[in-house]
C-alpha positions as CSV (number, residue, x, y, z in Angstrom):
1,M,100.0,174.6,90.5
2,Q,102.9,173.3,92.4
3,K,103.8,169.7,92.1
4,F,103.8,167.3,95.1
5,K,104.3,163.6,95.2
6,T,101.3,161.3,94.7
7,L,100.6,157.7,95.3
8,D,102.0,156.9,91.8
9,D,105.4,158.0,93.1
10,M,105.4,155.7,96.1
11,N,106.7,152.2,96.6
12,L,103.9,150.8,98.8
13,G,104.3,147.1,99.1
14,G,104.6,146.0,102.7
15,K,104.8,149.6,103.9
16,T,102.7,151.0,106.7
17,V,100.8,153.9,105.2
18,L,99.0,156.4,107.5
19,V,96.2,158.1,105.5
20,R,94.4,161.2,106.7
21,V,90.9,160.9,105.4
22,D,87.8,162.9,106.1
23,F,85.1,160.8,107.6
24,N,83.4,163.8,109.2
25,V,79.9,162.6,108.1
26,P,76.5,163.8,109.4
27,M,75.3,161.6,112.3
28,T,72.0,161.2,114.1
29,S,71.6,161.7,117.8
30,K,71.8,157.9,118.1
31,G,75.2,157.7,116.4
32,E,73.9,156.5,113.1
33,I,75.4,157.7,109.8
34,K,72.9,159.9,107.8
35,E,74.9,160.2,104.6
36,D,78.2,158.6,103.5
37,T,79.4,160.6,100.4
38,R,82.6,161.6,102.2
39,I,83.4,157.9,103.1
40,K,82.8,156.8,99.5
41,A,85.0,159.5,98.2
42,H,88.1,157.8,99.7
43,L,87.4,154.3,98.4
44,K,89.7,154.7,95.4
45,T,92.7,155.6,97.5
46,I,92.0,152.8,100.1
47,T,91.4,150.2,97.4
48,Y,94.6,151.1,95.6
49,L,96.7,150.9,98.8
50,S,95.1,147.5,99.6
51,K,95.9,146.1,96.1
52,A,99.5,147.4,96.4
53,G,100.0,145.3,99.5
54,A,100.3,148.2,102.0
55,K,99.3,148.1,105.6
56,I,96.7,150.8,105.9
57,V,96.1,153.0,108.9
58,L,93.3,155.5,108.5
59,M,92.7,158.6,110.7
60,S,90.0,161.2,110.7
61,H,88.1,163.5,113.0
62,L,84.3,163.4,113.5
63,G,82.5,166.3,114.9
64,N,84.6,168.0,117.6
65,A,85.6,165.5,120.4
66,E,82.4,163.7,121.3
67,Q,81.7,161.2,118.6
68,S,83.4,157.9,118.0
69,L,84.4,156.7,114.5
70,Q,83.3,153.1,115.3
71,P,80.1,153.4,113.1
72,V,82.3,154.6,110.2
73,A,84.4,151.4,110.5
74,E,81.3,149.4,110.2
75,R,80.1,151.3,107.2
76,L,83.5,151.1,105.6
77,T,83.6,147.3,106.1
78,S,80.3,147.1,104.2
79,L,81.4,149.4,101.4
80,L,84.8,147.7,100.9
81,K,83.4,144.2,101.5
82,K,86.5,143.5,103.6
83,P,87.1,143.8,107.4
84,V,88.1,147.2,108.8
85,T,89.5,146.9,112.3
86,F,88.6,149.8,114.7
87,I,90.7,150.8,117.7
88,D,89.4,153.2,120.3
89,E,92.7,155.3,120.5
90,C,94.7,157.2,117.9
91,V,98.2,157.0,119.5
92,G,99.9,155.0,122.2
93,K,101.1,151.5,123.0
94,K,97.8,149.9,122.1
95,V,97.8,151.4,118.6
96,Q,101.5,150.5,118.1
97,V,100.7,146.9,118.9
98,A,97.7,146.8,116.6
99,I,99.7,148.3,113.7
100,K,102.6,145.8,114.3
101,E,100.0,142.9,114.0
102,L,98.7,144.2,110.6
103,S,99.2,142.0,107.6
104,K,99.6,143.3,104.0
105,S,96.4,144.9,102.6
106,S,94.7,145.0,106.0
107,I,93.0,148.1,107.2
108,L,92.9,149.8,110.7
109,L,90.8,152.8,111.6
110,L,92.0,154.9,114.5
111,E,89.7,156.7,116.9
112,N,88.6,160.4,116.3
113,T,91.8,162.5,116.3
114,R,90.0,165.2,118.1
115,F,89.8,163.0,121.2
116,N,93.4,164.1,121.6
117,A,93.7,167.7,122.8
118,G,96.8,168.2,120.7
119,E,95.0,167.8,117.4
120,K,93.5,171.3,117.0
121,T,96.6,173.0,118.5
122,N,98.9,171.2,116.1
123,D,100.8,169.9,119.1
124,E,104.3,168.8,118.0
125,A,104.5,165.8,120.4
126,F,101.1,164.5,119.1
127,A,102.2,165.1,115.4
128,K,105.5,163.2,116.1
129,E,103.6,160.3,117.6
130,L,101.3,160.1,114.6
131,A,104.3,160.2,112.2
132,S,106.0,157.4,114.1
133,L,103.2,155.0,113.2
134,C,104.0,154.9,109.5
135,D,106.6,154.6,106.7
136,I,104.5,156.9,104.5
137,Y,102.0,159.6,105.3
138,V,99.2,160.2,102.7
139,N,96.9,163.2,102.9
140,D,93.7,162.4,101.1
141,A,91.5,164.9,103.0
142,F,90.9,168.0,100.9
143,A,88.0,169.0,103.3
144,T,90.5,169.6,106.1
145,A,93.3,171.0,104.1
146,H,92.6,174.5,105.4
147,R,93.4,173.4,108.9
148,K,96.8,173.5,110.5
149,H,96.1,170.6,112.8
150,A,98.4,167.8,114.0
151,S,96.9,165.1,111.7
152,T,96.8,167.4,108.6
153,Y,99.8,169.6,108.9
154,G,102.2,168.7,111.8
155,V,102.4,165.0,110.9
156,A,103.7,165.8,107.4
157,K,106.7,167.6,108.9
158,F,107.9,164.5,110.8
159,S,107.0,161.7,108.3
160,K,109.7,159.9,106.4
161,E,107.8,160.1,103.2
162,K,104.6,162.0,102.3
163,C,102.3,162.4,99.3
164,A,98.8,163.2,98.2
165,G,96.0,160.6,97.9
166,F,93.9,160.3,94.7
167,L,91.0,162.3,96.2
168,L,93.1,165.2,97.2
169,E,95.0,165.2,93.9
170,H,91.7,165.1,91.9
171,E,90.0,167.8,94.0
172,L,92.8,170.2,93.4
173,K,93.0,169.6,89.6
174,T,89.3,169.8,89.1
175,L,88.7,172.9,91.1
176,H,91.7,174.6,89.5
177,E,90.3,173.9,86.0
178,I,86.8,175.1,86.9
179,L,87.9,178.4,88.4
180,S,90.6,179.1,85.8
181,N,88.6,178.2,82.7
182,P,84.8,177.5,83.4
183,Q,82.4,176.8,80.6
184,K,80.2,180.0,80.3
185,P,77.8,181.1,81.7
186,F,79.4,180.4,85.0
187,V,76.7,180.4,87.7
188,V,77.4,180.2,91.4
189,I,74.8,179.3,93.9
190,T,75.7,180.3,97.5
191,G,73.8,180.2,100.7
192,G,74.1,179.2,104.3
193,A,74.0,181.4,107.5
194,K,76.8,184.0,107.3
195,V,78.4,186.4,104.8
196,S,81.4,186.6,107.2
197,T,82.4,182.9,106.8
198,K,82.4,183.3,103.0
199,L,83.6,186.9,102.6
200,G,86.8,186.3,100.7
201,A,85.3,183.6,98.5
202,L,82.3,185.9,97.7
203,K,84.6,188.7,96.6
204,A,86.6,186.3,94.4
205,L,83.5,184.8,92.9
206,A,82.1,188.2,92.2
207,K,85.1,188.7,89.8
208,K,84.8,185.3,88.2
209,A,81.1,184.3,87.9
210,D,78.6,185.5,85.3
211,T,75.8,185.2,87.8
212,L,75.8,184.9,91.6
213,L,72.6,183.5,93.2
214,I,72.5,184.3,96.9
215,G,70.1,182.6,99.3
216,G,70.1,181.4,102.9
217,A,70.3,183.7,105.9
218,M,73.3,185.4,104.1
219,S,70.8,186.9,101.6
220,N,69.1,188.7,104.5
221,T,72.3,190.7,105.1
222,F,72.4,191.8,101.5
223,L,68.7,192.7,101.5
224,K,69.2,194.7,104.8
225,A,72.2,196.5,103.3
226,M,69.9,197.6,100.4
227,N,67.4,199.0,103.0
228,V,64.9,196.2,102.6
229,E,62.7,195.7,105.7
230,I,63.4,192.0,106.6
231,G,61.3,191.8,109.8
232,K,63.1,189.8,112.5
233,S,65.2,187.8,110.0
234,R,68.7,186.9,111.0
235,F,71.4,189.1,109.5
236,E,75.0,190.3,110.2
237,E,75.1,194.0,111.3
238,D,78.8,194.2,110.9
239,M,78.7,192.8,107.3
240,L,76.3,195.4,105.8
241,D,79.1,197.5,104.3
242,E,80.9,194.4,103.0
243,A,77.7,193.2,101.3
244,L,77.5,196.5,99.5
245,N,81.1,196.2,98.6
246,I,80.5,192.7,97.1
247,I,77.7,194.1,95.0
248,Q,80.0,196.9,93.7
249,I,82.8,194.3,92.9
250,A,80.3,192.2,91.0
251,S,79.0,195.2,89.0
252,A,82.6,196.2,88.1
253,H,83.2,192.7,86.8
254,N,79.9,192.2,84.9
255,C,78.7,189.6,87.4
256,K,74.9,189.7,88.0
257,I,73.9,189.2,91.6
258,I,70.4,187.7,92.0
259,L,68.9,188.1,95.5
260,P,65.5,186.6,96.6
261,S,62.5,188.5,95.2
262,D,60.3,186.6,97.7
263,V,60.9,184.5,100.8
264,K,59.3,181.9,103.0
265,T,58.7,183.3,106.5
266,A,57.2,182.3,109.9
267,V,57.1,183.6,113.4
268,K,59.7,181.0,114.5
269,L,61.6,178.0,113.1
270,E,59.4,175.0,113.7
271,R,58.8,171.8,111.7
272,D,55.6,172.0,109.6
273,T,54.8,175.4,111.0
274,K,52.3,177.8,109.3
275,C,54.3,180.0,107.0
276,E,53.9,182.8,104.4
277,N,55.5,183.5,101.0
278,P,55.7,187.3,100.7
279,G,57.6,189.5,98.3
280,I,60.7,191.0,99.9
281,N,58.9,194.4,100.2
282,S,56.0,192.8,102.1
283,I,57.6,190.8,104.9
284,N,55.6,190.7,108.2
285,P,57.6,192.7,110.8
286,E,57.1,189.9,113.3
287,H,58.3,187.1,110.9
288,Q,61.7,185.7,110.0
289,A,62.8,184.5,106.6
290,F,63.9,180.9,106.6
291,D,64.0,180.0,102.9
292,I,63.8,181.5,99.4
293,G,60.3,181.9,98.0
294,K,58.6,180.0,95.1
295,N,59.2,182.8,92.5
296,T,62.9,183.1,93.4
297,A,63.3,179.3,93.1
298,N,61.7,179.4,89.6
299,V,64.0,182.3,88.6
300,W,67.0,180.4,89.9
301,A,65.9,177.2,88.0
302,E,65.8,179.1,84.7
303,I,69.3,180.6,85.2
304,I,70.7,177.2,86.2
305,K,69.1,175.5,83.2
306,D,71.0,177.8,80.8
307,A,74.3,177.7,82.6
308,G,77.6,176.2,81.2
309,T,79.1,175.6,84.7
310,V,77.4,175.6,88.0
311,L,79.1,175.7,91.4
312,W,76.8,175.2,94.4
313,N,78.0,175.9,98.0
314,G,75.4,176.4,100.7
315,P,71.7,175.6,101.0
316,A,68.9,178.1,100.0
317,G,67.2,177.9,103.4
318,V,66.9,175.8,106.5
319,F,66.5,172.6,104.5
320,E,66.5,170.3,107.6
321,V,63.2,171.8,108.7
322,P,60.2,171.4,106.4
323,P,58.5,173.5,105.0
324,F,61.7,175.5,104.7
325,D,63.3,172.8,102.6
326,A,61.4,173.7,99.4
327,G,63.9,176.3,98.1
328,T,66.9,173.9,98.5
329,R,64.9,171.0,96.9
330,A,64.0,173.2,93.9
331,T,67.6,174.3,93.6
332,A,68.8,170.7,93.8
333,K,66.4,169.6,91.1
334,A,67.5,172.4,88.8
335,V,71.2,171.4,89.4
336,G,70.4,167.8,88.8
337,D,68.5,168.5,85.5
338,T,70.8,171.1,83.9
339,K,73.2,170.1,81.1
340,A,75.9,172.3,82.6
341,F,79.0,171.0,84.3
342,T,77.9,170.8,87.9
343,V,80.0,171.0,91.1
344,I,78.7,170.8,94.7
345,G,80.9,171.5,97.7
346,G,80.5,171.8,101.4
347,G,78.9,169.4,103.9
348,D,75.5,171.0,104.0
349,S,75.2,171.1,100.2
350,I,76.4,167.5,99.9
351,H,73.8,166.4,102.5
352,A,71.1,168.4,100.7
353,A,72.0,166.8,97.4
354,A,71.8,163.3,98.9
355,L,68.4,164.1,100.5
356,C,67.1,165.3,97.2
357,G,68.4,162.3,95.3
358,I,70.7,164.2,92.8
359,T,74.1,163.0,93.9
360,E,74.5,160.6,90.9
361,K,73.5,163.5,88.5
362,V,76.2,165.9,89.7
363,D,79.4,165.9,87.7
364,Y,81.7,166.6,90.6
365,I,81.2,166.6,94.4
366,S,83.9,168.4,96.3
367,T,84.3,167.2,99.9
368,G,85.5,170.6,100.9
369,G,83.6,173.3,102.8
370,G,86.1,175.7,104.4
371,S,88.9,174.4,102.3
372,L,86.9,175.0,99.1
373,L,86.1,178.5,100.1
374,Q,89.8,179.2,100.9
375,F,90.9,177.7,97.6
376,I,88.4,179.9,95.7
377,E,89.7,182.9,97.6
378,G,93.2,182.0,96.5
379,V,94.6,181.6,100.0
380,P,97.2,178.8,100.4
381,L,96.0,175.6,102.2
382,P,98.4,174.7,105.0
383,A,98.0,170.9,104.6
384,I,98.8,171.2,100.9
385,E,101.8,173.3,101.6
386,A,103.0,170.7,104.1
387,L,103.3,168.2,101.3
388,Y,105.7,170.5,99.4
389,K,108.0,171.1,102.3
């Protein structure tokens, strides 16, 4: 791995430090935080900067451009047990004044960067404005490292000094070690909606893993590719050949792919709806599969139990809607109980782990979703490259 500067290389006392964090946490319709793992993940970096006497300015996105970060400032205040000032803008005169008034070790959280149209387009003017707010730019947001946005990529180009925060540094080291030298057997659990969003990672994992457990709606695409009648279940027509290709890659690299042997189905996705648990060759033509079945969950649990390393990215079913949470809950329990080195990555998987109460049992939680998949695939992450340049 290339070497970039870290916080240990910086003279921080009295400096204004702009930190790109990832506070993109799940929220309720009322604007309440459902789960705060991603906030807690940055506490080490923030606390270190505070103790070093830096003036700390935090920036993040939340959702797209409709949610305010104010509830996050309140949660962060509670977690740090010190005040975090929130300002409802991320650049401009009001922000400049607020930063000028900061004292050493104090913390300011800027408003959602996606409120500015220049964020997603990596607008140079917006990136320059962000860089002008600080003496040092710190990227601590692995989860957004795959995005070439103004607050993750452009700002680094115009910052006087730049480095990685502790979370970003630790994420990269840990994931590199897991993927280059995992304790065997290496078991990967993957789910979620689409094969297409994880195509490159699936191909890479098919060459690295000993066993690949595939659930979620993406397993429907694999089953359909193998001529299984899946009723009205969701699948990706244009990914059928790619699914077969992944199976071939896995076979060539002695990776065993385990698809569901049974599924939980219903006419439509509704909370507490009447459902069935047929074998994959007996799916009702009018039903859709929304979760792995009981037998599949038991098979997975046995495989996970005997693993050396487990990487989990993507839920086994629509876990937000009971009774289709059973497969994900059973998977979470197995991950929590195994003696293997366990890694969970991606927002949905982190949320599922928290709901199932296994967060404290997991050896490592990666905040990354898309960036984790890109890292697994071996594709360079733009925000990391920006720290080298």
